[in-house]
N, C-alpha and C positions, 0 to 999 in steps of 0.2 A: 204150361200147355203140354199135353202128352203127345207122343209121336203119332198116335192114331188120329187125334184131332187136327194136327198139322197136315196129315195126309188128306183128311176130309176137306179142309179149306183149300188145299191145293187142287183137289178134284173138282171143286166148285169153280175154281178159276179156269180149269181146263174146259169145263162145259161152256163157259162164257166164250172162251177162245174158239171152240169148235163152232158155236153158233155164229160168231162173227166171221169165221173162215167160210162157213157154208153160205151165209148170206152174200158176202163179198164175191164168192165164186160164181154163184148164179147170176149176180148182177153183171159181172165182167164177161163170163162165158156165154150166157144166154140172153143178155141184154134185158133182163126182167126188172120190174120195179123193185124197190127195196122191200115193200110189204110182201109181194109175191115170193121173193127170194127167202125172206124170213119164214113165211108160212111153210114153204117147201122144206126148209132146213129143219124146222121143229118137227113136222110130221115124219121126216126121214129118220132123224136120230132117236125119236121115241118109238119107232117101228109101228106107228099108227097106220100110215100109208093109205090115206083116204083115196087120193088120186093125184096124178101129176097136174100141177097148175097149168102148164103149157107143155106141148110136145117137146121132148128133149132131143138134142142132137147127139151124135155118137160121143162127142167130147163131154157133153153134159151127163150122159149115162155113166161114163167112166168116172167122172167127178162124183156122181151120186154114189157109186160103189165105194169109193174112198171115204166119202162122208158117212156112209152107213157103218163101215168097219170102225172108223175112228170115233164116231158119235156114240154108237151102241156100246163100244168098249169103255168109253169114258163114263157113261151113265151107270153101267154095271159096276165099275170101279168105285163110283161115288156111293151107290147103294150099299156096296160091301163095307165101305168105311163107316157109313151111317149105322149099319147094323152092329158093327164092332164097337162103336161108341156106346150104343144102347146096352149091349151085353157087358161091356167093360164097366159102365156106370153101375149096373145092377150088381155085378160081382163085387165091385169095390164097396158098395153099400152093405151088402150081406156080410162080407168078411170084416169090414170096418165095425159093423154092429157087434159081431161075435167077438172080435178082439177087445172092444170096449167092455162088453159083459164079462169077459174073462178077467180083465184087469180089475174091474170093480169087485168081483167075487174074491179076488186075492187080497183086497185091502182090508185092513183092520186098524182100529184106533185112528181113523182118518177124520178130516173135517169136511163138512158140507157147506158150500157157499151158495146161498139162494139169491140169484140176481147177479148178473155180470155186466153191470153198467160201469160208470166211472168209479164208484166206490168199490164195487166188487172186483174190478180189475186191480185196484191198488191193494186190496186185501189178498188177492191171489198172488200178486207179485211178492208181497211180504212173506206169505206162507212158504212160497217156493224158495226164497232166499234163506229162510230158517230151516229148510229141509223137511218141512211138514207135508204129509200126504193129504191131498184134498181133491174134492170133486165139485164141479160147478153145475148148478141147475139153472137153465135159462130158457124161457119160452119165446122171447122176442127176437126180432132180426138183429144180427150182429155183423159188423164189418169184418170180413174174413182176414184182412191184413192186420187187424188189431188183436186177434185171438192168438194166444200162444199155442203152437201146435202140440206142446207137451202137456197141456191142460186137459184133464179128463172132463168131458162135457156131456151132460145129459140134457137132451132137448125135451122140455115139457113144463107143465105147470107145477111149481113147487108146493102149491096149496093142496094138491091131491096126494093121498096116501100112497098110491101105487108108484108115483114118481119118486117120492122119498124112499120107498122100499127099493126101487131100482138103483138108487144111489147108495144103497147099503146102510141105511140109517140105523138098523139094529146093531151094527158093528162099529158105528162111528163114535169118536170121542167127543166131538162137539159140532154144533151147527151155528152158522152165522146167516141171519136173514136180513138182507138189505134190498128188499123189493121196493118198487116205487111208492106204494101206498101203505099206510099203517094197517089198513084192513087186511091186506094180503099178508103182511108180516104177522098179524095176530093169528090168522088161520094157520100159518106155517108153525108158529110156536105151539099152538094147541095140538096140532097133529104130531109134531115132533116129540112133545112131552109124553104123549100117550104111547107112541111107538118105541121110544127109548127113554124111560124115566130117569136114567142115571147120567145122561149126557149133559154137557155144558152148553147152554143156549144163550146166544147174544143176538139181540134184535135192534134194528134201527127204528127210531121214533122221529117222525117229522112234525107232527102237530102237538101243541101244548095239551097235556092231559092224557096223551096216549101212553106215556111211560108206565103209569100205574096199571093200566089195563093189560099191557104186555107182561108186566111182572106177575099180575094175578093169573094170567093165562099160562105161566110156567117159565118165563124167561129168567135166567140167572142174572143177566146184565142187560141194561137198555142204554143205548147210546144215542144222543141227539146231536147230529152233525152241526146243526145251526147254533146250538148252545155252545158246544165245544169250540166251534170256529170263532164265534163272537168273543168267548173268553180268551182264546189264543191271541186274537188281534188286540184286545185290550191289554193283555199282559205284555205283548210285544212292544206296546207304546210305553207302558208304565214300568215294566221290569225287563228290559231287553237283554240284560246280561243273564238273568235267570233262564229266560226262554232259550237263549243261545246255548247255555250249558245243557239243558234238558234235551234239546235237539241234537247236540253233540254226543250225549251219552246214549241216546236211544236210536240214533240213526243206524240202519242196517249196514250202510256202506262204510261206517267208521271202523277202522282196524285198530285204533289206539285204545279206545275206551268204549265199553258197552255196559248197559244196565240189564241184568237178567234176573229171572226168578228161578230158584233152584229148589226142588222138592227133596226133602230128607227122608229117605226110605228107612223102614224098620231094619235094624241090624247094620246100618251104615257106620263107617269108622268114626265119623264125627258126632254121631248120635250119643247123647249123654255127656258130652264134653262142653266146656265153656268156650267162648270165642277166643279167649286167651290160650287155653290149653291146646286147641286144635291148630293154632298158628295161622289162621286165615289172614289176619292183618299183618302179622309180623313176617311170615315167610312168603306169602303170596301177594301181599300188597293190595288185598281186596278190602273194600269198605262195605260193611253190612249196614245198609241204610235202614232196613226194617226187617222184622221177623213176623210173619203171619202164622199164628198158632193154628193147630188143627181144628179148634173150636170156632175159628173165625176172628179172634181178637188180633189186632195189629199193634205190634210194639215198635215204635219208631226210635231210632238212634239207640239201639241196645248197648249196654256197657260191656266191658271185656269179661265181666263176671256172669253175663247172661248165658244160661245153659241151652244148648241146642237139643231139641227133642224130636223123636220120630214123628213124621207128619207135618213138621214145620215147613214153611216156604220162606227161603231166604231171599230177600231183595238185595242183590249184590251189585256193586259197581267196581269194575276193574278191567284189566286187559283181557282180550278174548281168550288167549291161550291159558291165562291163569284161571279164568272162569271155567274153562273145560276141565282143569285139574280139580277144581272145587266140585263140579258136577260128578266126577268120578268118585270123589271122597264121599259125596252124599248118597251114592248108590251102592258102593262096595264096602265090604267089611275091612 
């Protein structure tokens, strides 16, 4: 709560105190009824001044003078604080909006997350832990305590082109649509593919049969949480050790072991060498689980004679510090 708001609440309390003080004063000094005393107090401190309820004694007039000064001063103080709250709120909204627009314009190769419900919150947390820049689009009400203050949030309907453009979709690397319904996700995918044909689009599918529609609309990947959740539960029962290992290897909080995908750029030092020649396993202790070729073919468990080519994506398993070294090798000459 800001200082101005605290002052406003304090001034409201003062008004109540003044009204109680005035009412009690007239009852004690002038022997009026409580209603007459309250009526006189209200008309006095609001400067309406219709008329005196009863004739006042000299003591009552002195008391009225004190009540006028204290009451009118308190009301002016309250109105001043109320005006400051309104102005402060408008200024904060204007500057907050401009600040958000400036940050969005500076972003490039970021991700757009459409929908910030339970799934969107988890996605945002994972992107943040990986150091990826992202923007969230959400139109529904949200609990202010659950929203990360560092998250760039665009309020609006993600199915509308102008809202996607406001989130910088033309400069975005990828879009993740996890809106509540498949119809909304379908609209987002259609709009996003037209606005940025080269971006990577991942969409959530809730109902059976929606996956193919989303793929035809332009999504690169479609994820069904219910299917994946069911498979995960089944595997947890049937293959608990395998699930434990995968969770251990892919958990963002694990500092000992990580599974990452590393893109090999043109001209990288390891491009054109075999897995044995570049020393990935021998010197870094990293296991190359698979290599995804630039054409999309996936080669699992490659041998030490397998050649690394520019455009390959290495699915690597190893310590985080060692993986960082491999990332540098895959980017630099």
